[in-house]
C-alpha positions as CSV (number, residue, x, y, z in Angstrom):
1,M,0.0,0.0,0.0
2,A,1.4,3.4,-1.0
3,E,1.7,6.0,1.7
4,Y,-1.0,8.2,0.4
5,E,-3.3,5.2,0.6
6,Q,-2.3,4.7,4.2
7,M,-3.0,8.2,4.9
8,L,-6.5,8.2,3.3
9,T,-7.3,5.0,5.5
10,A,-6.1,7.0,8.6
11,N,-8.4,9.8,7.7
12,E,-11.5,7.5,7.5
13,E,-10.8,6.8,11.3
14,W,-10.1,10.6,12.0
15,A,-13.4,11.4,10.4
16,R,-15.4,9.0,12.3
17,N,-14.4,10.6,15.7
18,F,-14.3,14.2,14.2
19,A,-15.6,16.7,16.7
20,G,-16.9,19.2,14.2
21,E,-16.3,22.4,12.7
22,L,-14.0,25.0,14.5
23,P,-13.7,28.7,14.2
24,V,-11.2,29.9,11.5
25,R,-9.6,32.2,14.2
26,P,-7.0,30.5,16.2
27,R,-8.1,30.0,19.6
28,R,-4.9,31.1,21.3
29,A,-4.2,34.0,18.8
30,V,-0.7,32.5,18.1
31,A,1.2,31.6,14.9
32,V,3.9,29.2,15.0
33,V,6.7,29.2,12.4
34,A,8.7,25.9,12.5
35,C,11.0,23.6,10.6
36,M,9.4,20.8,8.5
37,D,11.5,18.2,10.3
38,S,9.5,15.0,10.9
39,R,11.0,14.7,14.4
40,M,9.0,17.5,15.8
41,P,5.5,16.6,16.8
42,L,4.6,20.5,16.9
43,F,1.1,20.0,18.6
44,P,2.0,17.7,21.6
45,L,5.4,19.4,21.8
46,L,3.8,22.9,22.5
47,G,0.6,21.6,24.1
48,L,-1.7,22.8,21.2
49,A,-4.9,21.3,20.2
50,V,-6.5,21.5,16.8
51,G,-7.8,25.1,16.4
52,D,-5.3,26.7,18.7
53,A,-2.7,28.0,16.4
54,H,-1.7,28.7,12.9
55,V,1.2,26.6,11.9
56,I,3.8,27.5,9.1
57,R,6.3,25.0,8.2
58,N,9.3,25.1,5.9
59,A,12.8,23.8,5.6
60,G,14.7,25.2,8.5
61,G,11.7,27.3,9.8
62,V,13.2,30.2,7.7
63,V,11.5,33.5,7.6
64,T,10.9,34.0,3.9
65,E,8.7,36.4,2.1
66,D,6.0,33.8,2.0
67,T,6.3,33.2,5.7
68,I,5.8,37.0,6.2
69,R,2.9,36.9,3.7
70,S,1.2,34.1,5.9
71,L,1.9,35.8,9.1
72,T,0.5,39.0,7.8
73,I,-2.8,37.3,6.8
74,S,-2.8,35.5,10.2
75,Q,-2.6,38.9,11.9
76,H,-4.6,41.0,10.0
77,L,-7.5,38.7,8.9
78,L,-7.4,36.0,11.7
79,G,-6.5,37.8,14.8
80,T,-3.2,36.3,16.0
81,R,-0.8,38.5,17.9
82,E,2.0,36.2,19.1
83,I,4.7,34.4,16.9
84,V,6.6,31.4,18.2
85,L,9.5,30.3,16.3
86,V,10.6,26.6,16.6
87,H,14.0,25.7,15.1
88,H,15.8,22.6,16.2
89,T,19.2,20.8,16.7
90,D,20.8,18.6,14.0
91,C,18.9,20.5,11.2
92,G,19.4,19.3,7.6
93,L,20.2,22.9,6.7
94,Q,23.2,22.9,9.0
95,K,24.7,20.0,6.8
96,T,25.1,22.3,3.7
97,D,25.6,25.8,2.5
98,D,23.7,27.8,-0.1
99,T,26.1,27.3,-2.9
100,A,26.7,23.5,-2.4
101,F,23.0,23.1,-2.3
102,A,22.4,25.0,-5.4
103,D,25.1,23.0,-7.2
104,L,23.5,19.8,-6.1
105,V,20.1,20.7,-7.4
106,E,21.7,22.1,-10.8
107,Q,23.7,18.8,-11.1
108,A,20.5,16.7,-10.7
109,T,18.0,18.7,-12.7
110,G,19.9,21.1,-15.0
111,H,18.4,24.1,-13.2
112,R,19.9,26.3,-10.6
113,P,17.3,27.5,-7.9
114,P,16.7,31.3,-8.0
115,W,16.3,31.2,-4.2
116,P,18.9,30.4,-1.7
117,A,18.4,27.5,0.7
118,Q,19.4,29.9,3.6
119,A,21.7,27.4,5.3
120,F,23.1,28.1,8.6
121,T,25.8,26.7,11.1
122,D,24.5,28.3,14.5
123,V,21.1,27.5,15.2
124,D,20.7,30.2,18.0
125,E,22.0,32.9,15.6
126,D,19.5,31.5,13.0
127,V,16.7,32.1,15.2
128,R,17.9,35.5,16.1
129,E,18.2,36.3,12.5
130,S,14.5,35.1,12.1
131,I,13.5,37.3,14.9
132,R,15.3,40.4,13.3
133,R,13.5,39.8,9.9
134,L,10.1,39.6,11.6
135,R,10.8,42.8,13.5
136,A,11.8,44.5,10.4
137,S,8.7,43.7,8.5
138,P,6.5,46.7,8.1
139,Y,3.2,44.6,7.5
140,L,2.9,42.7,11.0
141,L,0.7,44.2,13.7
142,S,2.6,42.8,16.6
143,R,6.1,42.0,17.1
144,E,5.5,39.8,20.2
145,I,8.0,37.0,19.1
146,C,9.4,34.0,21.1
147,G,12.4,32.2,19.5
148,T,13.1,28.7,20.5
149,V,15.2,25.7,19.7
150,Y,13.8,22.1,20.1
151,D,16.4,19.5,21.0
152,V,15.8,16.5,19.0
153,A,17.8,14.2,21.2
154,T,16.0,15.2,24.4
155,G,12.6,16.6,23.4
156,R,13.2,19.7,25.2
157,L,12.5,23.2,24.0
158,R,14.6,26.1,25.0
159,E,14.1,29.8,24.5
160,V,16.7,32.0,22.6
161,A,17.2,35.5,23.7
162,A,16.6,37.9,20.8
163,E,20.1,39.4,20.8
164,G,23.0,37.2,22.0
């Protein structure tokens, strides 16, 4: 059975116990920006339930133009006011650099990506850079931001000070 078929089967079970429609506005007025890493179960890790928060995930939890677009919509149309960043240890973006990644993609596909991977070496500094990008955005209503790093070996989350 293909993975998507297993997912469709799992959805049937989910739908049987579905509690019903929830409001579109996140109950806790928070948006989470996190890495897409499969080792981070964000809802139990952060004590969230369905309907509590907006969750934006991408490689590295990088604050890109599209991340800011989503957060702007989240704040202006759907009432969120806090942002929580969740980066993590042992990230795949720490295992490459932008040039090496672009070379790899170009070698495999014949096309060089027009965007940087935004690789990094220091996860705490990457969190601080994400905070700086968010605070510099003229589109956000709130700059209430908490930056964190999740340790994939211990399951613990720790806060990163905005300026180190």
